[in-house]
N, CA, C, O and the ligand as a Tripos MOL2 file, in Angstrom:
@<TRIPOS>MOLECULE
protein
  253   251    64     0     0
PROTEIN
NO_CHARGES

@<TRIPOS>ATOM
      1 N         -17.9190 -224.6150  -11.6980 N.3       1 MET1
      2 CA        -19.0060 -223.8970  -12.3600 C.3       1 MET1
      3 C         -18.5050 -222.4660  -12.7980 C.2       1 MET1
      4 O         -17.7430 -221.8060  -12.0920 O.2       1 MET1
      5 N         -18.9590 -222.0630  -13.9420 N.am      2 PRO2
      6 CA        -18.5690 -220.7570  -14.4290 C.3       2 PRO2
      7 C         -19.1100 -219.7100  -13.5560 C.2       2 PRO2
      8 O         -20.1620 -219.8450  -12.9310 O.2       2 PRO2
      9 N         -18.3610 -218.6470  -13.5260 N.am      3 THR3
     10 CA        -18.9040 -217.4230  -12.7570 C.3       3 THR3
     11 C         -19.1190 -216.3590  -13.6790 C.2       3 THR3
     12 O         -18.5630 -216.3710  -14.7770 O.2       3 THR3
     13 N         -19.9230 -215.3900  -13.3040 N.am      4 LEU4
     14 CA        -20.3150 -214.3240  -14.1730 C.3       4 LEU4
     15 C         -19.2630 -213.2820  -14.1840 C.2       4 LEU4
     16 O         -18.6220 -213.0280  -13.1640 O.2       4 LEU4
     17 N         -19.0570 -212.6410  -15.3690 N.am      5 ALA5
     18 CA        -18.1440 -211.5420  -15.4070 C.3       5 ALA5
     19 C         -18.8810 -210.2560  -15.0190 C.2       5 ALA5
     20 O         -19.6530 -209.7150  -15.8120 O.2       5 ALA5
     21 N         -18.6470 -209.7850  -13.8370 N.am      6 THR6
     22 CA        -19.3420 -208.7140  -13.2930 C.3       6 THR6
     23 C         -19.0200 -207.3610  -14.0820 C.2       6 THR6
     24 O         -19.6940 -206.3450  -13.9150 O.2       6 THR6
     25 N         -18.0150 -207.4300  -14.8900 N.am      7 ARG7
     26 CA        -17.6560 -206.2520  -15.6680 C.3       7 ARG7
     27 C         -18.4720 -206.0460  -16.9010 C.2       7 ARG7
     28 O         -18.4200 -205.0010  -17.5490 O.2       7 ARG7
     29 N         -19.2670 -207.1160  -17.2270 N.am      8 CYS8
     30 CA        -20.1430 -207.0970  -18.4450 C.3       8 CYS8
     31 C         -21.3270 -206.1500  -18.0890 C.2       8 CYS8
     32 O         -22.0100 -206.3000  -17.0760 O.2       8 CYS8
     33 N         -21.5180 -205.1330  -19.0360 N.am      9 ARG9
     34 CA        -22.6010 -204.1440  -18.7820 C.3       9 ARG9
     35 C         -23.8770 -204.7270  -19.0820 C.2       9 ARG9
     36 O         -24.8840 -204.1900  -18.6210 O.2       9 ARG9
     37 N         -23.9740 -205.8500  -19.8620 N.am     10 GLN10
     38 CA        -25.3390 -206.4240  -20.1460 C.3      10 GLN10
     39 C         -25.8950 -207.2950  -19.0630 C.2      10 GLN10
     40 O         -27.0960 -207.5540  -18.9780 O.2      10 GLN10
     41 N         -24.9230 -207.7680  -18.1870 N.am     11 CYS11
     42 CA        -25.4150 -208.5950  -17.1360 C.3      11 CYS11
     43 C         -26.2830 -207.8140  -16.0930 C.2      11 CYS11
     44 O         -25.9350 -206.7200  -15.6480 O.2      11 CYS11
     45 N         -27.4300 -208.4490  -15.7380 N.am     12 PRO12
     46 CA        -28.3080 -207.7350  -14.7810 C.3      12 PRO12
     47 C         -27.6110 -207.6420  -13.3860 C.2      12 PRO12
     48 O         -26.6860 -208.3970  -13.0850 O.2      12 PRO12
     49 N         -28.1100 -206.6550  -12.5300 N.am     13 PRO13
     50 CA        -27.5750 -206.5290  -11.1980 C.3      13 PRO13
     51 C         -27.6560 -207.8310  -10.3480 C.2      13 PRO13
     52 O         -26.7960 -208.1220   -9.5170 O.2      13 PRO13
     53 N         -28.7090 -208.5630  -10.6050 N.am     14 SER14
     54 CA        -28.8220 -209.7840   -9.8960 C.3      14 SER14
     55 C         -27.9730 -210.8990  -10.3240 C.2      14 SER14
     56 O         -27.9640 -211.9560   -9.6940 O.2      14 SER14
     57 N         -27.2320 -210.6980  -11.4090 N.am     15 GLY15
     58 CA        -26.2490 -211.6870  -11.8760 C.3      15 GLY15
     59 C         -26.6410 -212.5800  -12.9600 C.2      15 GLY15
     60 O         -25.7970 -212.9850  -13.7600 O.2      15 GLY15
     61 N         -27.9710 -212.9390  -13.0440 N.am     16 GLY16
     62 CA        -28.3720 -213.8360  -14.1530 C.3      16 GLY16
     63 C         -27.8660 -215.2280  -13.8470 C.2      16 GLY16
     64 O         -27.2990 -215.4980  -12.7880 O.2      16 GLY16
     65 N         -28.0990 -216.1230  -14.8390 N.am     17 THR17
     66 CA        -27.6930 -217.4980  -14.7590 C.3      17 THR17
     67 C         -27.0410 -217.8970  -16.0560 C.2      17 THR17
     68 O         -27.5620 -217.6080  -17.1330 O.2      17 THR17
     69 N         -25.8360 -218.5980  -15.9600 N.am     18 VAL18
     70 CA        -25.1880 -219.1650  -17.1060 C.3      18 VAL18
     71 C         -25.9290 -220.3260  -17.6730 C.2      18 VAL18
     72 O         -26.1120 -221.3540  -17.0210 O.2      18 VAL18
     73 N         -26.3850 -220.1470  -18.9730 N.am     19 VAL19
     74 CA        -27.1380 -221.3130  -19.4920 C.3      19 VAL19
     75 C         -26.3340 -221.9830  -20.5700 C.2      19 VAL19
     76 O         -26.7510 -223.0370  -21.0490 O.2      19 VAL19
     77 N         -25.1650 -221.4240  -21.0020 N.am     20 ALA20
     78 CA        -24.3530 -222.0600  -21.9370 C.3      20 ALA20
     79 C         -22.9040 -221.6580  -21.7000 C.2      20 ALA20
     80 O         -22.6150 -220.5390  -21.2780 O.2      20 ALA20
     81 N         -22.0230 -222.5700  -21.9740 N.am     21 TYR21
     82 CA        -20.5370 -222.2920  -21.7350 C.3      21 TYR21
     83 C         -19.7690 -222.8620  -22.8950 C.2      21 TYR21
     84 O         -19.7750 -224.0670  -23.1470 O.2      21 TYR21
     85 N         -19.0760 -221.9220  -23.6300 N.am     22 LEU22
     86 CA        -18.3900 -222.3520  -24.8010 C.3      22 LEU22
     87 C         -16.9780 -221.9910  -24.6530 C.2      22 LEU22
     88 O         -16.6630 -220.8010  -24.6230 O.2      22 LEU22
     89 N         -16.0240 -223.0050  -24.5500 N.am     23 PRO23
     90 CA        -14.5760 -222.7000  -24.3180 C.3      23 PRO23
     91 C         -14.0320 -221.7950  -25.4220 C.2      23 PRO23
     92 O         -14.3720 -221.9170  -26.5990 O.2      23 PRO23
     93 N         -13.1940 -220.9090  -24.9890 N.am     24 GLY24
     94 CA        -12.6500 -219.8960  -25.9150 C.3      24 GLY24
     95 C         -11.6090 -220.3980  -26.8250 C.2      24 GLY24
     96 O         -11.2140 -219.6510  -27.7210 O.2      24 GLY24
     97 N         -11.0850 -221.6670  -26.6870 N.am     25 GLN25
     98 CA        -10.1270 -222.2530  -27.5340 C.3      25 GLN25
     99 C         -10.4810 -222.2370  -28.9330 C.2      25 GLN25
    100 O          -9.6160 -222.1760  -29.8060 O.2      25 GLN25
    101 N         -11.8240 -222.2930  -29.2040 N.am     26 GLU26
    102 CA        -12.2570 -222.3540  -30.6200 C.3      26 GLU26
    103 C         -12.4680 -220.9960  -31.1810 C.2      26 GLU26
    104 O         -12.8730 -220.8230  -32.3300 O.2      26 GLU26
    105 N         -12.1700 -219.9690  -30.3000 N.am     27 GLY27
    106 CA        -12.1880 -218.6170  -30.8420 C.3      27 GLY27
    107 C         -13.4290 -218.1830  -31.4520 C.2      27 GLY27
    108 O         -14.4920 -218.2050  -30.8320 O.2      27 GLY27
    109 N         -13.3180 -217.7750  -32.6900 N.am     28 HIS28
    110 CA        -14.4970 -217.1430  -33.3590 C.3      28 HIS28
    111 C         -15.6240 -218.0500  -33.5110 C.2      28 HIS28
    112 O         -16.7660 -217.5910  -33.5130 O.2      28 HIS28
    113 N         -15.3960 -219.3470  -33.6450 N.am     29 ARG29
    114 CA        -16.4800 -220.3540  -33.7840 C.3      29 ARG29
    115 C         -17.2920 -220.3790  -32.4820 C.2      29 ARG29
    116 O         -18.5190 -220.4580  -32.5470 O.2      29 ARG29
    117 N         -16.6740 -220.3180  -31.3350 N.am     30 SER30
    118 CA        -17.3090 -220.3630  -30.1100 C.3      30 SER30
    119 C         -18.1040 -219.0000  -29.8670 C.2      30 SER30
    120 O         -19.1800 -219.0360  -29.2690 O.2      30 SER30
    121 N         -17.6340 -217.9400  -30.2780 N.am     31 GLY31
    122 CA        -18.1830 -216.6570  -30.1610 C.3      31 GLY31
    123 C         -19.4660 -216.6270  -31.0220 C.2      31 GLY31
    124 O         -20.4700 -216.0530  -30.6010 O.2      31 GLY31
    125 N         -19.4400 -217.2500  -32.2420 N.am     32 HIS32
    126 CA        -20.5280 -217.2120  -33.1290 C.3      32 HIS32
    127 C         -21.5920 -218.2440  -32.5670 C.2      32 HIS32
    128 O         -22.7820 -217.9490  -32.6790 O.2      32 HIS32
    129 N         -21.2670 -219.3080  -32.0330 N.am     33 ARG33
    130 CA        -22.1650 -220.2450  -31.4410 C.3      33 ARG33
    131 C         -22.8710 -219.6200  -30.2490 C.2      33 ARG33
    132 O         -24.0640 -219.8520  -30.0550 O.2      33 ARG33
    133 N         -22.2040 -218.8760  -29.4890 N.am     34 ALA34
    134 CA        -22.8130 -218.1610  -28.3650 C.3      34 ALA34
    135 C         -23.7890 -217.1750  -28.8040 C.2      34 ALA34
    136 O         -24.8440 -217.0140  -28.1890 O.2      34 ALA34
    137 N         -23.4580 -216.4540  -29.9280 N.am     35 TRP35
    138 CA        -24.3930 -215.5060  -30.5430 C.3      35 TRP35
    139 C         -25.6420 -216.1770  -31.0690 C.2      35 TRP35
    140 O         -26.7540 -215.6670  -30.9370 O.2      35 TRP35
    141 N         -25.4130 -217.4210  -31.7140 N.am     36 GLU36
    142 CA        -26.5460 -218.1240  -32.2120 C.3      36 GLU36
    143 C         -27.5230 -218.5970  -31.1290 C.2      36 GLU36
    144 O         -28.7440 -218.5210  -31.2640 O.2      36 GLU36
    145 N         -26.9270 -219.0760  -30.0790 N.am     37 LEU37
    146 CA        -27.7480 -219.5220  -28.9140 C.3      37 LEU37
    147 C         -28.5320 -218.3330  -28.3420 C.2      37 LEU37
    148 O         -29.6930 -218.4950  -27.9640 O.2      37 LEU37
    149 N         -27.9300 -217.1630  -28.2730 N.am     38 THR38
    150 CA        -28.6090 -215.9620  -27.7640 C.3      38 THR38
    151 C         -29.7890 -215.6090  -28.5760 C.2      38 THR38
    152 O         -30.8570 -215.2830  -28.0580 O.2      38 THR38
    153 N         -29.5780 -215.6800  -29.9520 N.am     39 GLN39
    154 CA        -30.6930 -215.3060  -30.8750 C.3      39 GLN39
    155 C         -31.7970 -216.2870  -30.6890 C.2      39 GLN39
    156 O         -32.9530 -215.8620  -30.6910 O.2      39 GLN39
    157 N         -31.5510 -217.6060  -30.5210 N.am     40 ARG40
    158 CA        -32.5350 -218.6200  -30.4750 C.3      40 ARG40
    159 C         -33.3890 -218.4880  -29.1790 C.2      40 ARG40
    160 O         -34.5990 -218.7170  -29.1760 O.2      40 ARG40
    161 N         -32.6790 -218.1000  -28.0670 N.am     41 THR41
    162 CA        -33.3870 -218.0960  -26.7750 C.3      41 THR41
    163 C         -34.1480 -216.8240  -26.5410 C.2      41 THR41
    164 O         -35.0050 -216.7790  -25.6590 O.2      41 THR41
    165 N         -33.8620 -215.7700  -27.3100 N.am     42 GLY42
    166 CA        -34.6360 -214.6240  -27.2450 C.3      42 GLY42
    167 C         -34.1130 -213.5180  -26.3330 C.2      42 GLY42
    168 O         -32.9620 -213.5730  -25.8990 O.2      42 GLY42
    169 N         -34.9300 -212.5270  -26.0410 N.am     43 HIS43
    170 CA        -34.4560 -211.2890  -25.5130 C.3      43 HIS43
    171 C         -34.0370 -211.4240  -24.0990 C.2      43 HIS43
    172 O         -33.3060 -210.5830  -23.5740 O.2      43 HIS43
    173 N         -34.4790 -212.4530  -23.4780 N.am     44 ARG44
    174 CA        -34.0690 -212.6240  -22.0070 C.3      44 ARG44
    175 C         -32.6070 -212.9410  -21.8600 C.2      44 ARG44
    176 O         -32.0990 -212.9310  -20.7390 O.2      44 ARG44
    177 N         -31.8940 -213.2280  -22.9530 N.am     45 HIS45
    178 CA        -30.5880 -213.7500  -22.9090 C.3      45 HIS45
    179 C         -29.5790 -212.8260  -23.6040 C.2      45 HIS45
    180 O         -29.9560 -212.0580  -24.4890 O.2      45 HIS45
    181 N         -28.3360 -212.8930  -23.2220 N.am     46 HIS46
    182 CA        -27.2560 -212.1810  -23.9120 C.3      46 HIS46
    183 C         -26.0340 -213.0620  -23.7970 C.2      46 HIS46
    184 O         -25.9860 -213.9260  -22.9220 O.2      46 HIS46
    185 N         -25.0540 -212.8740  -24.6430 N.am     47 ASP47
    186 CA        -23.8060 -213.5690  -24.5660 C.3      47 ASP47
    187 C         -22.6660 -212.6050  -24.3110 C.2      47 ASP47
    188 O         -22.7190 -211.4360  -24.6930 O.2      47 ASP47
    189 N         -21.6110 -213.1270  -23.6440 N.am     48 HIS48
    190 CA        -20.3820 -212.2930  -23.4610 C.3      48 HIS48
    191 C         -19.2170 -213.2040  -23.3270 C.2      48 HIS48
    192 O         -19.3470 -214.4030  -23.0800 O.2      48 HIS48
    193 N         -18.0420 -212.5920  -23.5010 N.am     49 TYR49
    194 CA        -16.8110 -213.3410  -23.3770 C.3      49 TYR49
    195 C         -16.2580 -213.0760  -21.9920 C.2      49 TYR49
    196 O         -16.1860 -211.9180  -21.5810 O.2      49 TYR49
    197 N         -15.8870 -214.0500  -21.2970 N.am     50 ASP50
    198 CA        -15.2770 -213.9080  -19.9510 C.3      50 ASP50
    199 C         -13.8140 -214.2000  -20.0940 C.2      50 ASP50
    200 O         -13.4690 -215.3660  -20.2850 O.2      50 ASP50
    201 N         -12.8940 -213.2100  -20.0150 N.am     51 PRO51
    202 CA        -11.4480 -213.5270  -20.1570 C.3      51 PRO51
    203 C         -10.8850 -214.2590  -19.0590 C.2      51 PRO51
    204 O          -9.8380 -214.8780  -19.2540 O.2      51 PRO51
    205 N         -11.4940 -214.2770  -17.8060 N.am     52 ASP52
    206 CA        -10.9650 -215.0250  -16.7110 C.3      52 ASP52
    207 C         -11.1660 -216.5140  -16.9440 C.2      52 ASP52
    208 O         -10.3570 -217.3300  -16.5020 O.2      52 ASP52
    209 N         -12.2770 -216.8810  -17.6600 N.am     53 LEU53
    210 CA        -12.5750 -218.2470  -17.8460 C.3      53 LEU53
    211 C         -12.0750 -218.6780  -19.2360 C.2      53 LEU53
    212 O         -11.9970 -219.8710  -19.5290 O.2      53 LEU53
    213 N         -11.7410 -217.6980  -20.0840 N.am     54 ASP54
    214 CA        -11.3930 -217.9300  -21.5210 C.3      54 ASP54
    215 C         -12.5720 -218.7310  -22.1330 C.2      54 ASP54
    216 O         -12.3750 -219.7980  -22.7140 O.2      54 ASP54
    217 N         -13.7780 -218.1930  -21.9880 N.am     55 ALA55
    218 CA        -14.9630 -218.8230  -22.4910 C.3      55 ALA55
    219 C         -16.0450 -217.8110  -22.8560 C.2      55 ALA55
    220 O         -16.1060 -216.7130  -22.3040 O.2      55 ALA55
    221 N         -16.8810 -218.2030  -23.7870 N.am     56 PHE56
    222 CA        -18.0220 -217.3880  -24.1460 C.3      56 PHE56
    223 C         -19.1440 -217.9730  -23.3340 C.2      56 PHE56
    224 O         -19.3140 -219.1900  -23.2690 O.2      56 PHE56
    225 N         -19.9570 -217.0470  -22.6750 N.am     57 LEU57
    226 CA        -21.0650 -217.5580  -21.8640 C.3      57 LEU57
    227 C         -22.3200 -216.9430  -22.3580 C.2      57 LEU57
    228 O         -22.3310 -215.7870  -22.7790 O.2      57 LEU57
    229 N         -23.4340 -217.7300  -22.3120 N.am     58 VAL58
    230 CA        -24.7970 -217.1780  -22.6430 C.3      58 VAL58
    231 C         -25.4200 -217.0490  -21.2650 C.2      58 VAL58
    232 O         -25.3720 -217.9660  -20.4460 O.2      58 VAL58
    233 N         -25.9910 -215.9110  -21.0420 N.am     59 ILE59
    234 CA        -26.5860 -215.5000  -19.7010 C.3      59 ILE59
    235 C         -28.1070 -215.3630  -19.8040 C.2      59 ILE59
    236 O         -28.6050 -214.6790  -20.6970 O.2      59 ILE59
    237 N         -28.8290 -215.9910  -18.9210 N.am     60 ASP60
    238 CA        -30.2730 -215.7440  -18.8020 C.3      60 ASP60
    239 C         -30.3950 -214.5300  -17.8430 C.2      60 ASP60
    240 O         -30.0690 -214.5870  -16.6580 O.2      60 ASP60
    241 N         -30.8820 -213.4530  -18.4440 N.am     61 ASN61
    242 CA        -30.9190 -212.2050  -17.6390 C.3      61 ASN61
    243 C         -31.9260 -212.2940  -16.4230 C.2      61 ASN61
    244 O         -31.7480 -211.5870  -15.4310 O.2      61 ASN61
    245 N         -32.8730 -213.0800  -16.5070 N.am     62 ASP62
    246 CA        -33.8010 -213.1830  -15.4540 C.3      62 ASP62
    247 C         -33.5780 -214.2660  -14.4140 C.2      62 ASP62
    248 O         -34.3180 -214.4090  -13.4400 O.2      62 ASP62
    249 N         -32.4690 -215.0550  -14.6850 N.am     63 GLY63
    250 CA        -32.1900 -216.1420  -13.9000 C.3      63 GLY63
    251 C         -31.7760 -215.8180  -12.4710 C.2      63 GLY63
    252 O         -31.5040 -216.7270  -11.6860 O.2      63 GLY63
    253 ZN        -22.9470 -210.3970  -19.4840 Zn       64 ZN64
@<TRIPOS>BOND
     1     1     2 1
     2     2     3 1
     3     3     4 2
     4     3     5 am
     5     5     6 1
     6     6     7 1
     7     7     8 2
     8     7     9 am
     9     9    10 1
    10    10    11 1
    11    11    12 2
    12    11    13 am
    13    13    14 1
    14    14    15 1
    15    15    16 2
    16    15    17 am
    17    17    18 1
    18    18    19 1
    19    19    20 2
    20    19    21 am
    21    21    22 1
    22    22    23 1
    23    23    24 2
    24    23    25 am
    25    25    26 1
    26    26    27 1
    27    27    28 2
    28    27    29 am
    29    29    30 1
    30    30    31 1
    31    31    32 2
    32    31    33 am
    33    33    34 1
    34    34    35 1
    35    35    36 2
    36    35    37 am
    37    37    38 1
    38    38    39 1
    39    39    40 2
    40    39    41 am
    41    41    42 1
    42    42    43 1
    43    43    44 2
    44    43    45 am
    45    45    46 1
    46    46    47 1
    47    47    48 2
    48    47    49 am
    49    49    50 1
    50    50    51 1
    51    51    52 2
    52    51    53 am
    53    53    54 1
    54    54    55 1
    55    55    56 2
    56    55    57 am
    57    57    58 1
    58    58    59 1
    59    59    60 2
    60    59    61 am
    61    61    62 1
    62    62    63 1
    63    63    64 2
    64    63    65 am
    65    65    66 1
    66    66    67 1
    67    67    68 2
    68    67    69 am
    69    69    70 1
    70    70    71 1
    71    71    72 2
    72    71    73 am
    73    73    74 1
    74    74    75 1
    75    75    76 2
    76    75    77 am
    77    77    78 1
    78    78    79 1
    79    79    80 2
    80    79    81 am
    81    81    82 1
    82    82    83 1
    83    83    84 2
    84    83    85 am
    85    85    86 1
    86    86    87 1
    87    87    88 2
    88    87    89 am
    89    89    90 1
    90    90    91 1
    91    91    92 2
    92    91    93 am
    93    93    94 1
    94    94    95 1
    95    95    96 2
    96    95    97 am
    97    97    98 1
    98    98    99 1
    99    99   100 2
   100    99   101 am
   101   101   102 1
   102   102   103 1
   103   103   104 2
   104   103   105 am
   105   105   106 1
   106   106   107 1
   107   107   108 2
   108   107   109 am
   109   109   110 1
   110   110   111 1
   111   111   112 2
   112   111   113 am
   113   113   114 1
   114   114   115 1
   115   115   116 2
   116   115   117 am
   117   117   118 1
   118   118   119 1
   119   119   120 2
   120   119   121 am
   121   121   122 1
   122   122   123 1
   123   123   124 2
   124   123   125 am
   125   125   126 1
   126   126   127 1
   127   127   128 2
   128   127   129 am
   129   129   130 1
   130   130   131 1
   131   131   132 2
   132   131   133 am
   133   133   134 1
   134   134   135 1
   135   135   136 2
   136   135   137 am
   137   137   138 1
   138   138   139 1
   139   139   140 2
   140   139   141 am
   141   141   142 1
   142   142   143 1
   143   143   144 2
   144   143   145 am
   145   145   146 1
   146   146   147 1
   147   147   148 2
   148   147   149 am
   149   149   150 1
   150   150   151 1
   151   151   152 2
   152   151   153 am
   153   153   154 1
   154   154   155 1
   155   155   156 2
   156   155   157 am
   157   157   158 1
   158   158   159 1
   159   159   160 2
   160   159   161 am
   161   161   162 1
   162   162   163 1
   163   163   164 2
   164   163   165 am
   165   165   166 1
   166   166   167 1
   167   167   168 2
   168   167   169 am
   169   169   170 1
   170   170   171 1
   171   171   172 2
   172   171   173 am
   173   173   174 1
   174   174   175 1
   175   175   176 2
   176   175   177 am
   177   177   178 1
   178   178   179 1
   179   179   180 2
   180   179   181 am
   181   181   182 1
   182   182   183 1
   183   183   184 2
   184   183   185 am
   185   185   186 1
   186   186   187 1
   187   187   188 2
   188   187   189 am
   189   189   190 1
   190   190   191 1
   191   191   192 2
   192   191   193 am
   193   193   194 1
   194   194   195 1
   195   195   196 2
   196   195   197 am
   197   197   198 1
   198   198   199 1
   199   199   200 2
   200   199   201 am
   201   201   202 1
   202   202   203 1
   203   203   204 2
   204   203   205 am
   205   205   206 1
   206   206   207 1
   207   207   208 2
   208   207   209 am
   209   209   210 1
   210   210   211 1
   211   211   212 2
   212   211   213 am
   213   213   214 1
   214   214   215 1
   215   215   216 2
   216   215   217 am
   217   217   218 1
   218   218   219 1
   219   219   220 2
   220   219   221 am
   221   221   222 1
   222   222   223 1
   223   223   224 2
   224   223   225 am
   225   225   226 1
   226   226   227 1
   227   227   228 2
   228   227   229 am
   229   229   230 1
   230   230   231 1
   231   231   232 2
   232   231   233 am
   233   233   234 1
   234   234   235 1
   235   235   236 2
   236   235   237 am
   237   237   238 1
   238   238   239 1
   239   239   240 2
   240   239   241 am
   241   241   242 1
   242   242   243 1
   243   243   244 2
   244   243   245 am
   245   245   246 1
   246   246   247 1
   247   247   248 2
   248   247   249 am
   249   249   250 1
   250   250   251 1
   251   251   252 2
@<TRIPOS>SUBSTRUCTURE
     1 MET1         2 RESIDUE 1 A MET
     2 PRO2         6 RESIDUE 1 A PRO
     3 THR3        10 RESIDUE 1 A THR
     4 LEU4        14 RESIDUE 1 A LEU
     5 ALA5        18 RESIDUE 1 A ALA
     6 THR6        22 RESIDUE 1 A THR
     7 ARG7        26 RESIDUE 1 A ARG
     8 CYS8        30 RESIDUE 1 A CYS
     9 ARG9        34 RESIDUE 1 A ARG
    10 GLN10       38 RESIDUE 1 A GLN
    11 CYS11       42 RESIDUE 1 A CYS
    12 PRO12       46 RESIDUE 1 A PRO
    13 PRO13       50 RESIDUE 1 A PRO
    14 SER14       54 RESIDUE 1 A SER
    15 GLY15       58 RESIDUE 1 A GLY
    16 GLY16       62 RESIDUE 1 A GLY
    17 THR17       66 RESIDUE 1 A THR
    18 VAL18       70 RESIDUE 1 A VAL
    19 VAL19       74 RESIDUE 1 A VAL
    20 ALA20       78 RESIDUE 1 A ALA
    21 TYR21       82 RESIDUE 1 A TYR
    22 LEU22       86 RESIDUE 1 A LEU
    23 PRO23       90 RESIDUE 1 A PRO
    24 GLY24       94 RESIDUE 1 A GLY
    25 GLN25       98 RESIDUE 1 A GLN
    26 GLU26      102 RESIDUE 1 A GLU
    27 GLY27      106 RESIDUE 1 A GLY
    28 HIS28      110 RESIDUE 1 A HIS
    29 ARG29      114 RESIDUE 1 A ARG
    30 SER30      118 RESIDUE 1 A SER
    31 GLY31      122 RESIDUE 1 A GLY
    32 HIS32      126 RESIDUE 1 A HIS
    33 ARG33      130 RESIDUE 1 A ARG
    34 ALA34      134 RESIDUE 1 A ALA
    35 TRP35      138 RESIDUE 1 A TRP
    36 GLU36      142 RESIDUE 1 A GLU
    37 LEU37      146 RESIDUE 1 A LEU
    38 THR38      150 RESIDUE 1 A THR
    39 GLN39      154 RESIDUE 1 A GLN
    40 ARG40      158 RESIDUE 1 A ARG
    41 THR41      162 RESIDUE 1 A THR
    42 GLY42      166 RESIDUE 1 A GLY
    43 HIS43      170 RESIDUE 1 A HIS
    44 ARG44      174 RESIDUE 1 A ARG
    45 HIS45      178 RESIDUE 1 A HIS
    46 HIS46      182 RESIDUE 1 A HIS
    47 ASP47      186 RESIDUE 1 A ASP
    48 HIS48      190 RESIDUE 1 A HIS
    49 TYR49      194 RESIDUE 1 A TYR
    50 ASP50      198 RESIDUE 1 A ASP
    51 PRO51      202 RESIDUE 1 A PRO
    52 ASP52      206 RESIDUE 1 A ASP
    53 LEU53      210 RESIDUE 1 A LEU
    54 ASP54      214 RESIDUE 1 A ASP
    55 ALA55      218 RESIDUE 1 A ALA
    56 PHE56      222 RESIDUE 1 A PHE
    57 LEU57      226 RESIDUE 1 A LEU
    58 VAL58      230 RESIDUE 1 A VAL
    59 ILE59      234 RESIDUE 1 A ILE
    60 ASP60      238 RESIDUE 1 A ASP
    61 ASN61      242 RESIDUE 1 A ASN
    62 ASP62      246 RESIDUE 1 A ASP
    63 GLY63      250 RESIDUE 1 A GLY
    64 ZN64       253 GROUP 0 **** ****
């Protein structure tokens, strides 16, 4: 299971929930896909890159 990047300033203190995981091997495409998912899901979510996992994650802030 992916873990949250605690260094991300957008992540809530509670940690939130990972709702999407996009491997970083695809680079910019994965980053853009994460951004698209965030736009679609609305204000409760944000996306960030986790260097430990080498992946872009979409986080549900209220999770
Ligand atoms: Zn975050």
